[in-house]
MIRO-696369 format. One record per residue: x, y, z of N, C-alpha, C in turn. Coordinates in pm, whole numbers, plus 50000, padded with zeros to 5 digits. Layout:
BEGIN
{r {X Y Z} {X Y Z} {X Y Z}}
...
***
This chain:
BEGIN
{r {06254 14098 41622} {06208 14098 41780} {06142 14225 41842}}
{r {06066 14215 41913} {05984 14329 41967} {06042 14359 42146}}
{r {06015 14456 42209} {06089 14481 42357} {05919 14496 42406}}
{r {05884 14488 42559} {05798 14485 42613} {05842 14568 42755}}
{r {05873 14669 42800} {05840 14738 42908} {05739 14724 42974}}
{r {05708 14673 43110} {05631 14703 43176} {05614 14752 43334}}
{r {05519 14789 43380} {05524 14844 43541} {05405 14823 43596}}
{r {05385 14783 43745} {05288 14740 43779} {05244 14846 43901}}
{r {05081 14858 43890} {05072 14914 44028} {04957 14832 44136}}
{r {04992 14836 44222} {04898 14772 44364} {04812 14827 44429}}
{r {04698 14792 44413} {04613 14860 44559} {04674 14811 44676}}
{r {04700 14730 44742} {04816 14626 44860} {04891 14553 44800}}
{r {04975 14533 44930} {05081 14449 44907} {05121 14366 45028}}
{r {05125 14241 45044} {05157 14180 45197} {05237 14046 45122}}
{r {05283 14003 45197} {05398 13884 45173} {05327 13753 45085}}
{r {05177 13783 45132} {05097 13632 45076} {04994 13711 44935}}
{r {04991 13829 44932} {04934 13890 44795} {04976 14005 44751}}
{r {04925 14035 44664} {04950 14156 44591} {04860 14197 44488}}
{r {04752 14268 44550} {04649 14295 44455} {04699 14431 44370}}
{r {04703 14351 44253} {04743 14408 44140} {04609 14515 44095}}
{r {04625 14632 44034} {04563 14725 44007} {04543 14811 43852}}
{r {04684 14805 43808} {04726 14848 43690} {04828 14757 43669}}
{r {04783 14685 43520} {04908 14653 43442} {04949 14741 43298}}
{r {05075 14794 43332} {05112 14949 43214} {05215 14852 43150}}
{r {05223 14846 43025} {05307 14837 42919} {05332 14914 42810}}
{r {05456 14909 42736} {05490 14967 42610} {05531 14854 42534}}
{r {05516 14817 42411} {05563 14731 42324} {05595 14789 42228}}
{r {05755 14794 42163} {05785 14849 42099} {05860 14762 42007}}
{r {05907 14781 41822} {06003 14726 41820} {06131 14738 41829}}
{r {06266 14669 41767} {06397 14699 41766} {06435 14832 41756}}
{r {06404 14889 41691} {06399 15049 41698} {06348 15151 41766}}
{r {06274 15083 41862} {06242 15169 41986} {06112 15258 41919}}
{r {06019 15227 41781} {05887 15266 41766} {05792 15190 41843}}
{r {05684 15269 41871} {05611 15199 41969} {05490 15130 41880}}
{r {05468 15015 41917} {05337 14930 41860} {05202 14938 41958}}
{r {05245 14913 42066} {05131 14918 42174} {05167 15013 42335}}
{r {05064 15037 42369} {05112 15141 42484} {04931 15180 42534}}
{r {05006 15117 42720} {04875 15067 42722} {04824 15036 42904}}
{r {04745 15145 42985} {04739 15101 43139} {04618 15001 43104}}
{r {04612 14874 43160} {04529 14808 43188} {04453 14784 43332}}
{r {04337 14866 43339} {04305 14884 43453} {04233 14738 43526}}
{r {04269 14682 43663} {04205 14599 43683} {04146 14584 43821}}
{r {04023 14543 43839} {03971 14504 43991} {04039 14447 44057}}
{r {04128 14488 44220} {04201 14441 44289} {04089 14380 44373}}
{r {03980 14322 44387} {03922 14226 44476} {03969 14274 44578}}
{r {03980 14374 44654} {04014 14392 44763} {04012 14547 44814}}
{r {04014 14589 44913} {04018 14751 44914} {04176 14797 44895}}
{r {04219 14959 44911} {04318 15026 44867} {04402 15025 45002}}
{r {04527 14978 44991} {04614 15007 45117} {04748 15087 45092}}
{r {04689 15183 45018} {04855 15257 44948} {04941 15357 45041}}
{r {04990 15260 45073} {05117 15304 45204} {05242 15251 45206}}
{r {05348 15291 45266} {05511 15256 45247} {05457 15139 45329}}
{r {05648 15089 45350} {05599 14984 45457} {05594 15006 45625}}
{r {05590 15159 45638} {05561 15179 45780} {05425 15234 45811}}
{r {05333 15193 45685} {05202 15246 45723} {05194 15418 45696}}
{r {05291 15439 45641} {05253 15649 45580} {05295 15650 45489}}
{r {05285 15757 45454} {05283 15849 45316} {05210 15747 45202}}
{r {05100 15755 45238} {05032 15697 45124} {05029 15742 44947}}
{r {05065 15643 44866} {05111 15679 44731} {04966 15702 44673}}
{r {04884 15806 44594} {04828 15881 44527} {04813 15794 44350}}
{r {04715 15715 44333} {04744 15664 44182} {04649 15745 44044}}
{r {04693 15803 43975} {04633 15897 43909} {04487 15850 43809}}
{r {04419 15761 43913} {04302 15748 43848} {04174 15756 43987}}
{r {04043 15781 43965} {03973 15772 44067} {03947 15635 44097}}
{r {03938 15577 44189} {03905 15448 44275} {03804 15376 44247}}
{r {03703 15463 44225} {03588 15375 44152} {03576 15339 44030}}
{r {03725 15346 43951} {03694 15308 43804} {03775 15187 43808}}
{r {03807 15163 43922} {03877 15010 43900} {03801 14978 43955}}
{r {03712 14973 43995} {03607 14849 44107} {03480 14819 43944}}
{r {03487 14862 43868} {03412 14895 43721} {03463 14787 43630}}
{r {03607 14732 43624} {03740 14704 43577} {03736 14530 43573}}
{r {03730 14427 43502} {03777 14300 43508} {03879 14285 43620}}
{r {03825 14159 43694} {03934 14140 43780} {04048 14030 43702}}
{r {04200 14029 43795} {04290 13956 43708} {04273 13863 43650}}
{r {04183 13731 43655} {04181 13629 43635} {04120 13658 43483}}
{r {04044 13811 43449} {04005 13795 43312} {04091 13862 43188}}
{r {04210 13929 43292} {04313 13984 43197} {04443 13923 43188}}
{r {04469 13770 43262} {04554 13711 43259} {04598 13637 43180}}
{r {04533 13601 43046} {04550 13560 42941} {04632 13663 42839}}
{r {04606 13755 42857} {04618 13885 42768} {04768 13918 42820}}
{r {04809 13913 42936} {04906 13927 43009} {05005 13856 42957}}
{r {05009 13709 42992} {05079 13595 42977} {05083 13615 42803}}
{r {04973 13642 42732} {05042 13635 42592} {05169 13782 42562}}
{r {05138 13861 42637} {05271 13976 42619} {05383 13938 42657}}
{r {05356 13874 42755} {05478 13876 42907} {05562 13705 42829}}
{r {05519 13656 42764} {05591 13477 42683} {05625 13503 42574}}
{r {05537 13572 42526} {05577 13595 42401} {05778 13567 42309}}
{r {05768 13398 42279} {05976 13376 42245} {06006 13543 42131}}
{r {05957 13611 42075} {05993 13701 41999} {06000 13804 42065}}
{r {05993 13821 42216} {05987 13951 42311} {06103 13985 42406}}
{r {06144 14084 42410} {06242 14095 42516} {06160 14205 42608}}
{r {06152 14099 42736} {06077 14186 42848} {06185 14268 42962}}
{r {06136 14340 42962} {06209 14429 43107} {06123 14540 43176}}
{r {06178 14573 43289} {06123 14687 43381} {06223 14717 43505}}
{r {06154 14850 43526} {06287 14909 43609} {06274 14836 43787}}
{r {06376 14830 43852} {06361 14721 43938} {06232 14650 43932}}
{r {06237 14578 43873} {06143 14471 43861} {06098 14388 43908}}
{r {06183 14316 43978} {06195 14209 44079} {06055 14196 44169}}
{r {06027 14337 44228} {05879 14345 44281} {05762 14319 44196}}
{r {05769 14365 44071} {05637 14344 43964} {05646 14187 43902}}
{r {05736 14097 43912} {05740 13991 43888} {05719 13899 43977}}
{r {05744 13959 44115} {05688 13910 44265} {05521 13905 44239}}
{r {05477 14021 44231} {05369 14055 44229} {05248 14019 44147}}
{r {05304 13931 44020} {05215 13877 43894} {05228 13724 43978}}
{r {05317 13690 44016} {05339 13546 44073} {05246 13540 44199}}
{r {05219 13638 44286} {05142 13627 44410} {05001 13618 44371}}
{r {04940 13739 44239} {04836 13732 44187} {04814 13597 44106}}
{r {04907 13513 44049} {04822 13386 43994} {04821 13271 44103}}
{r {04946 13294 44198} {04880 13200 44297} {04771 13209 44386}}
{r {04727 13368 44389} {04554 13408 44472} {04463 13382 44396}}
{r {04440 13350 44282} {04353 13299 44170} {04389 13170 44130}}
{r {04477 13110 44162} {04491 12953 44106} {04526 12976 43962}}
{r {04631 13019 43918} {04608 13005 43789} {04772 13010 43756}}
{r {04808 12907 43610} {04887 12854 43607} {04998 12969 43622}}
{r {05134 12932 43688} {05261 13008 43720} {05319 13064 43547}}
{r {05311 13206 43521} {05421 13263 43453} {05541 13185 43444}}
{r {05597 13192 43283} {05763 13150 43247} {05795 13215 43148}}
{r {05886 13338 43226} {05918 13456 43112} {06089 13483 43174}}
{r {06145 13490 43072} {06291 13588 43111} {06285 13741 43099}}
{r {06362 13809 43193} {06319 13942 43141} {06484 14006 43252}}
{r {06459 14154 43195} {06560 14247 43217} {06526 14340 43320}}
{r {06665 14404 43401} {06651 14524 43498} {06633 14662 43426}}
{r {06611 14747 43367} {06645 14866 43362} {06746 14905 43461}}
{r {06715 14892 43612} {06797 14976 43696} {06888 14947 43688}}
{r {06941 14797 43704} {07090 14706 43691} {07150 14754 43536}}
{r {07079 14762 43478} {07136 14794 43315} {07221 14938 43310}}
{r {07092 15008 43403} {07210 15186 43395} {07264 15152 43484}}
{r {07267 15124 43596} {07443 15075 43646} {07511 14991 43612}}
{r {07537 14925 43512} {07595 14842 43469} {07693 14976 43347}}
{r {07578 15039 43277} {07624 15130 43165} {07682 15229 43218}}
{r {07654 15300 43327} {07772 15436 43420} {07852 15300 43496}}
{r {07887 15214 43544} {07947 15110 43600} {07952 15193 43752}}
{r {07855 15200 43790} {07815 15261 43929} {07717 15190 43990}}
{r {07756 15115 44101} {07669 15014 44206} {07706 15064 44320}}
{r {07726 15138 44336} {07747 15195 44513} {07604 15274 44552}}
{r {07453 15286 44465} {07364 15293 44489} {07269 15232 44401}}
{r {07110 15229 44432} {07034 15230 44352} {06983 15362 44269}}
{r {06940 15346 44136} {06936 15492 44076} {06732 15461 44034}}
{r {06667 15525 44108} {06528 15582 44110} {06529 15585 43932}}
{r {06383 15555 43928} {06349 15601 43749} {06326 15734 43783}}
{r {06250 15826 43835} {06258 15973 43874} {06387 15981 43778}}
{r {06459 15971 43873} {06593 16048 43881} {06668 15995 43702}}
{r {06671 15894 43694} {06734 15871 43577} {06655 15914 43425}}
{r {06539 15897 43479} {06465 16050 43362} {06503 16176 43367}}
{r {06502 16219 43464} {06559 16376 43474} {06704 16383 43437}}
{r {06764 16250 43450} {06901 16289 43415} {06902 16245 43231}}
{r {06814 16192 43189} {06796 16191 43044} {06700 16263 42970}}
{r {06630 16335 43040} {06532 16455 43018} {06427 16384 42937}}
{r {06396 16274 43041} {06239 16182 42975} {06159 16249 43102}}
{r {06006 16306 43067} {05900 16372 43129} {05813 16230 43110}}
{r {05767 16236 43255} {05646 16114 43277} {05583 16131 43399}}
{r {05487 16054 43453} {05410 16080 43550} {05453 15996 43669}}
{r {05457 16023 43814} {05514 15869 43858} {05386 15804 43912}}
{r {05388 15656 43890} {05296 15579 43966} {05162 15569 43843}}
{r {05197 15675 43714} {05121 15579 43598} {05159 15480 43577}}
{r {05165 15366 43519} {05197 15272 43535} {05268 15255 43345}}
{r {05196 15332 43321} {05223 15314 43167} {05360 15441 43160}}
{r {05344 15502 43188} {05434 15613 43194} {05533 15550 43253}}
{r {05550 15485 43335} {05690 15463 43424} {05779 15324 43315}}
{r {05634 15276 43253} {05725 15161 43144} {05791 15245 43046}}
{r {05691 15348 42943} {05732 15450 42863} {05896 15509 42933}}
{r {05896 15566 43063} {06038 15588 43043} {06133 15488 43104}}
{r {06100 15383 43130} {06211 15258 43066} {06237 15239 42970}}
{r {06168 15238 42887} {06178 15212 42731} {06299 15308 42711}}
{r {06306 15502 42722} {06355 15563 42666} {06487 15577 42713}}
{r {06434 15485 42822} {06624 15491 42952} {06657 15421 42860}}
{r {06665 15234 42824} {06689 15154 42741} {06736 15254 42606}}
{r {06645 15294 42541} {06666 15347 42413} {06792 15432 42408}}
{r {06808 15522 42532} {06949 15608 42523} {07052 15548 42579}}
{r {07047 15436 42662} {07154 15359 42664} {07219 15265 42526}}
{r {07137 15212 42450} {07143 15190 42330} {07255 15283 42216}}
{r {07140 15393 42213} {07213 15491 42151} {07360 15550 42173}}
{r {07369 15567 42308} {07522 15573 42383} {07603 15514 42288}}
{r {07572 15379 42291} {07656 15222 42255} {07691 15232 42092}}
{r {07572 15325 42054} {07548 15346 41885} {07518 15137 41850}}
{r {07405 15099 41911} {07392 14963 41917} {07227 14933 41956}}
{r {07181 14811 41891} {07082 14742 41932} {07049 14711 42062}}
{r {06950 14650 42146} {06951 14620 42249} {06998 14489 42276}}
{r {06995 14344 42191} {07079 14236 42213} {07225 14293 42250}}
{r {07282 14393 42151} {07389 14406 42186} {07426 14494 42288}}
{r {07328 14560 42316} {07381 14615 42429} {07392 14500 42547}}
{r {07303 14396 42586} {07311 14366 42671} {07449 14245 42652}}
{r {07512 14210 42600} {07615 14179 42542} {07747 14279 42601}}
{r {07739 14417 42514} {07842 14455 42558} {07846 14491 42748}}
{r {07739 14490 42829} {07769 14498 42962} {07751 14374 43028}}
{r {07756 14296 42940} {07803 14145 43010} {07642 14107 43104}}
{r {07514 14129 43056} {07402 14097 43148} {07332 13986 43102}}
{r {07304 13957 43190} {07208 13803 43195} {07088 13848 43282}}
{r {06999 13778 43223} {06836 13783 43242} {06792 13708 43365}}
{r {06686 13769 43438} {06638 13698 43557} {06534 13630 43488}}
{r {06483 13528 43550} {06384 13392 43523} {06310 13385 43599}}
{r {06168 13375 43542} {06054 13301 43660} {06010 13161 43628}}
{r {05995 13071 43701} {05915 12954 43654} {05913 12878 43800}}
{r {05767 12825 43751} {05710 12770 43876} {05728 12850 44004}}
{r {05677 13010 43977} {05676 13108 44095} {05825 13095 44142}}
{r {05912 13014 44109} {06082 13076 44138} {06105 13163 44069}}
{r {06203 13254 44145} {06281 13355 44055} {06403 13406 44065}}
{r {06472 13362 43962} {06623 13386 43955} {06619 13563 43925}}
{r {06725 13574 44011} {06776 13741 43971} {06870 13772 43849}}
{r {06864 13894 43775} {06932 13974 43711} {07077 13954 43697}}
{r {07174 13975 43661} {07328 13983 43686} {07360 14037 43557}}
{r {07514 14105 43599} {07578 14190 43474} {07746 14149 43542}}
{r {07849 14152 43435} {07958 14088 43527} {08005 14224 43602}}
{r {07961 14339 43567} {08017 14472 43650} {07986 14472 43801}}
{r {07866 14394 43777} {07792 14388 43949} {07828 14271 44033}}
{r {07844 14153 43921} {07941 14052 44002} {08098 14093 44090}}
{r {08117 14169 43997} {08278 14228 44055} {08262 14305 44131}}
{r {08176 14434 44150} {08147 14492 44267} {08106 14424 44365}}
{r {08032 14331 44389} {08002 14225 44509} {08075 14137 44580}}
{r {08168 14111 44476} {08313 14038 44478} {08383 14101 44582}}
{r {08438 14223 44496} {08529 14321 44543} {08485 14380 44709}}
{r {08375 14413 44698} {08299 14461 44816} {08301 14351 44953}}
{r {08353 14216 44900} {08318 14095 44975} {08435 14085 45043}}
{r {08553 14094 44947} {08696 14132 45005} {08735 14216 45083}}
{r {08694 14303 45065} {08711 14436 45130} {08671 14382 45269}}
{r {08548 14359 45289} {08462 14331 45442} {08562 14163 45508}}
{r {08570 14115 45392} {08705 14000 45511} {08828 14059 45528}}
{r {08877 14158 45454} {09009 14227 45495} {08984 14274 45608}}
{r {08858 14333 45620} {08813 14388 45781} {08807 14345 45863}}
{r {08776 14214 45864} {08703 14062 45961} {08901 14044 45976}}
{r {08942 13997 45895} {09055 13965 45934} {09171 14099 46011}}
{r {09139 14167 45967} {09238 14315 46019} {09162 14313 46200}}
{r {09008 14360 46174} {08955 14336 46325} {08992 14205 46422}}
{r {09029 14101 46404} {09050 13982 46444} {09199 14009 46528}}
{r {09243 14058 46412} {09417 14074 46475} {09418 14154 46531}}
{r {09369 14262 46551} {09393 14401 46632} {09325 14358 46797}}
{r {09225 14270 46808} {09154 14235 46903} {09251 14153 46995}}
{r {09281 14066 46914} {09410 13918 46954} {09514 14013 47016}}
{r {09583 14083 46963} {09704 14214 47042} {09653 14257 47118}}
{r {09563 14318 47120} {09451 14354 47267} {09432 14274 47392}}
{r {09456 14187 47387} {09376 14096 47477} {09534 14033 47534}}
{r {09607 14076 47498} {09779 13989 47540} {09826 14157 47600}}
{r {09738 14221 47578} {09791 14374 47711} {09769 14372 47835}}
{r {09886 14440 47899} {09867 14492 48040} {09878 14602 48076}}
{r {09793 14642 48173} {09808 14801 48236} {09916 14759 48327}}
{r {09994 14937 48227} {10080 14928 48360} {10035 15063 48417}}
{r {10055 15068 48546} {10051 15120 48635} {10138 15259 48655}}
{r {10075 15363 48665} {10165 15505 48744} {10242 15568 48545}}
{r {10204 15549 48443} {10190 15583 48358} {10197 15729 48318}}
{r {10210 15788 48216} {10121 15927 48245} {09993 15950 48189}}
{r {09936 15831 48129} {09814 15829 48056} {09742 15711 48166}}
{r {09738 15706 48289} {09726 15667 48408} {09605 15713 48407}}
{r {09487 15630 48406} {09345 15701 48390} {09255 15680 48321}}
{r {09323 15711 48172} {09247 15740 48037} {09256 15623 47957}}
{r {09162 15609 47926} {09099 15454 47826} {09067 15515 47722}}
{r {09114 15433 47611} {09046 15494 47448} {08991 15424 47382}}
{r {08932 15518 47274} {08857 15366 47186} {08883 15448 47055}}
{r {08898 15368 46928} {08923 15467 46809} {08807 15447 46694}}
{r {08789 15506 46627} {08668 15462 46540} {08721 15327 46402}}
{r {08607 15258 46369} {08673 15142 46291} {08776 15238 46185}}
{r {08793 15344 46105} {08868 15374 46018} {08995 15340 46082}}
{r {09042 15395 46180} {09128 15386 46253} {09164 15245 46302}}
{r {09083 15175 46384} {09132 15020 46407} {09157 14953 46313}}
{r {09045 14958 46181} {09099 14849 46084} {09281 14857 46025}}
{r {09300 15009 46057} {09445 15030 45960} {09567 14938 46078}}
{r {09546 14835 46071} {09636 14765 46163} {09763 14787 46192}}
{r {09848 14815 46077} {10011 14846 46137} {10030 14973 46174}}
{r {09881 15059 46179} {09860 15224 46296} {09807 15134 46423}}
{r {09694 15130 46428} {09666 15124 46524} {09723 15048 46647}}
{r {09736 14883 46570} {09841 14814 46675} {09966 14884 46731}}
{r {10056 14931 46648} {10105 15057 46661} {10110 15146 46812}}
{r {09974 15200 46780} {09898 15354 46865} {09895 15257 46992}}
{r {09827 15152 47007} {09769 15105 47160} {09878 15052 47187}}
{r {09973 15005 47158} {10114 14981 47218} {10145 15037 47319}}
{r {10160 15178 47230} {10218 15266 47304} {10149 15376 47428}}
{r {09983 15310 47430} {09899 15375 47514} {09910 15272 47619}}
{r {09941 15165 47613} {09965 15067 47726} {10091 15092 47791}}
{r {10192 15151 47697} {10316 15123 47731} {10327 15255 47839}}
{r {10225 15379 47857} {10214 15520 47918} {10110 15515 47999}}
{r {10061 15397 48011} {09975 15360 48149} {09841 15410 48094}}
{r {09798 15372 47967} {09640 15386 47950} {09611 15264 47909}}
{r {09483 15274 47881} {09437 15109 47831} {09347 15156 47708}}
{r {09301 15051 47676} {09202 15051 47560} {09096 14964 47582}}
{r {08947 15033 47520} {08855 14953 47569} {08772 14914 47407}}
{r {08714 14823 47420} {08648 14772 47291} {08522 14875 47272}}
{r {08442 14929 47362} {08329 15012 47400} {08343 15145 47359}}
{r {08267 15231 47321} {08258 15353 47328} {08192 15429 47469}}
{r {08127 15324 47495} {08062 15405 47620} {08160 15409 47747}}
{r {08267 15283 47756} {08362 15299 47806} {08489 15407 47870}}
{r {08524 15453 47768} {08638 15531 47698} {08609 15677 47762}}
{r {08727 15731 47739} {08763 15873 47819} {08795 15955 47670}}
{r {08866 15854 47634} {08911 15976 47514} {08877 15844 47410}}
{r {08835 15933 47274} {08766 15870 47141} {08892 15948 47048}}
{r {08906 15846 46935} {09026 15872 46847} {08953 15879 46711}}
{r {08908 15964 46646} {08838 15936 46466} {08956 16027 46420}}
{r {08919 15979 46250} {09009 16111 46163} {08875 16220 46120}}
{r {08928 16308 46106} {08838 16448 46103} {08747 16430 46017}}
{r {08605 16501 46080} {08488 16463 45963} {08467 16349 45963}}
{r {08448 16248 46032} {08403 16132 46062} {08264 16127 46112}}
{r {08164 16095 46008} {08041 16092 46062} {07963 15935 46064}}
{r {08058 15807 46152} {08005 15724 46150} {07940 15699 46261}}
{r {07839 15579 46293} {07792 15571 46385} {07847 15593 46529}}
{r {07981 15481 46529} {08042 15494 46693} {08072 15639 46696}}
{r {08140 15754 46607} {08157 15879 46645} {08050 15936 46671}}
{r {07923 15934 46619} {07780 16010 46637} {07794 15972 46798}}
{r {07817 15838 46825} {07783 15756 46978} {07867 15851 47064}}
{r {07998 15892 47047} {08126 15922 47130} {08082 16069 47144}}
{r {08012 16119 47082} {08008 16247 46998} {07895 16260 47126}}
{r {07781 16189 47129} {07645 16214 47214} {07693 16213 47327}}
{r {07762 16114 47375} {07811 16080 47528} {07900 16157 47602}}
{r {07970 16262 47518} {08040 16398 47548} {08165 16360 47612}}
{r {08209 16248 47515} {08339 16195 47547} {08466 16296 47478}}
{r {08576 16294 47524} {08664 16363 47436} {08719 16274 47320}}
{r {08672 16388 47247} {08731 16330 47115} {08844 16417 47024}}
{r {08953 16348 46996} {09099 16371 46943} {09083 16344 46795}}
{r {09180 16404 46713} {09206 16356 46630} {09344 16235 46584}}
{r {09370 16172 46526} {09444 16083 46530} {09571 16151 46495}}
{r {09617 16294 46438} {09709 16360 46477} {09709 16420 46603}}
{r {09606 16414 46707} {09651 16479 46818} {09661 16371 46897}}
{r {09681 16292 46863} {09701 16097 46978} {09829 16071 46933}}
{r {09875 16095 46802} {09978 16048 46784} {10087 16190 46855}}
{r {10056 16299 46866} {10135 16435 46907} {10137 16374 47101}}
{r {10004 16351 47153} {09981 16304 47285} {10080 16178 47295}}
{r {10083 16098 47259} {10219 15962 47246} {10345 16005 47234}}
{r {10388 16098 47162} {10528 16125 47126} {10552 16243 47190}}
{r {10476 16313 47319} {10521 16405 47388} {10630 16383 47457}}
***
C-alpha cells in the first residue's frame, strides 16, 4: 500500500475553469517513508488572477511567474497525474481537498480529457474526527503549528508534505497504520467519477450534523410556540408598564418556559411585546450577549436590561 498526498495551486479559478499551475505531491509507503516528492509545474494557458473571492488580497506563489510559461500544459501532464491518483494500491489524501478535486475535474473538462476516477480522504475532516471537534474547520497552517510541522504556505509540495506529517501524527497517536486509523475514526472516503463528486464523511461528523439539526429544529418549534402564544395576547391599558414595548434576545425567546411566562406578566402589567427589535423600547438579553440582534439594539440606543433586571421589574 502507498499513500499519495497532493495539493494544487491555480493561476485563476472560476465556476467553469480552474487554471492549474502546480500539482504538488508526496508519495510514501505505509510507514510514511517518502518515495517521491515533487511540484509538477504546469503552464496554466491563461493569465494569473491570484485574488480571493472579493478580488482582493492576492496570494503570492513561491515561483517566478515566467517559469510557468516554460512548462507543458495540463494535457501533457494528465497521464502522469492520472497514473498517480488512480493507482489501485494507493490511498489518496489532501487537506480541504474538495476544491482540489473540483479543480482537476474542471481542467479535464477544459481540455476535453477523460474524467479521473478515484476515491480520496480529507485530512482536515480526519483531524476534526481525530479531535472530535467539528465546531470549526482547521487550516493546514494551524494544524501544522500545533504538531510542529514546518512548511512554506502555497508551495504545493510543502502543503502535501505537511498533510502527510499530520496524517502520520494521527497514526502515531493511535499507534496504528493508516487503514486502521480510518476504521477507528469511522471515516469513509469521498469519490469522483464522471465529474460527479461525493464528499468524505465520518461517523463523528454525521452525529455532529444530526445533533446540530435536532437543536435547530427544537429551536424552530420553540419559536413557533412562542409566537403563537404572542398572537393571543391583548394589550391592557393603564398598567404600570403602559407605553413600554419589549423585545427579547433569541436566547431568552427560545427558553419557552421562561419567555412565555415573562410575556404573560408584561401584558398583565400593561406592556407589549414586539417581534422586531427596532420597534421596542426595552430590549432584554443575558449579560455579555454578543448576538446580531443585541448589537442592533445597542446601535439603536434601546434601553438594554438583563433577564434578572426584567424579573425584578415585573415582580416589583
